[in-house]
C-alpha positions in Angstrom: -76.8 13.1 -32.5 -74.0 15.6 -32.5 -74.1 18.8 -30.4 -73.7 22.2 -32.1 -70.1 22.4 -30.9 -68.8 19.0 -32.2 -68.5 20.0 -35.8 -66.5 23.1 -34.7 -64.2 21.1 -32.5 -63.7 18.4 -35.3 -62.8 21.2 -37.8 -60.4 22.9 -35.5 -58.8 19.5 -34.7 -58.4 18.8 -38.4 -56.8 22.2 -38.9 -54.4 22.0 -36.0 -53.3 18.5 -37.0 -52.8 19.6 -40.6 -50.7 22.5 -39.5 -48.5 20.4 -37.2 -48.0 17.8 -39.9 -47.1 20.5 -42.5 -44.5 22.1 -40.0 -42.9 18.7 -39.2 -42.8 17.8 -43.0 -41.0 21.1 -43.7 -38.5 20.5 -40.9 -37.7 17.1 -42.2 -37.5 17.9 -45.9 -35.6 21.2 -45.5 -33.2 19.6 -43.0 -32.3 17.0 -45.5 -31.9 19.5 -48.3 -29.8 21.6 -46.0 -27.5 18.7 -45.2 -27.2 17.7 -49.0 -26.4 21.3 -50.0 -23.8 21.6 -47.1 -22.0 18.5 -48.4 -22.1 19.8 -52.0 -20.6 23.2 -50.9 -17.9 21.5 -48.9 -16.9 19.2 -51.9 -16.9 22.1 -54.3 -14.8 24.3 -52.0 -12.3 21.3 -51.7 -12.1 20.7 -55.4 -11.6 24.4 -56.3 -8.9 24.6 -53.8 -7.1 21.6 -55.3 -7.5 23.0 -58.8 -6.1 26.4 -57.7 -3.2 24.7 -55.9 -2.3 22.6 -59.1 -2.7 25.5 -61.6 -1.2 28.5 -59.7 2.4 28.0 -58.5 3.3 29.5 -55.1 6.0 32.2 -55.1 8.1 30.0 -52.8 7.8 27.0 -55.2 5.7 24.9 -52.8 2.0 24.4 -53.2 -0.4 26.9 -51.5 -2.0 25.6 -48.2 0.4 22.8 -47.6 
């Protein structure tokens, strides 16, 4: 037979464990998304720089940033 407090302890343990797992899951998932978005932004920036270097001539006759 359970005491009066055991159901309360059980419920509190379930809540705390669920909260901890949710926070851990968010850190992992958002961390991966952040890394993916960072790579995409870096590639986009590089491609746009190359496009502008190819399209817009430098006043000195040499490509910009080279």
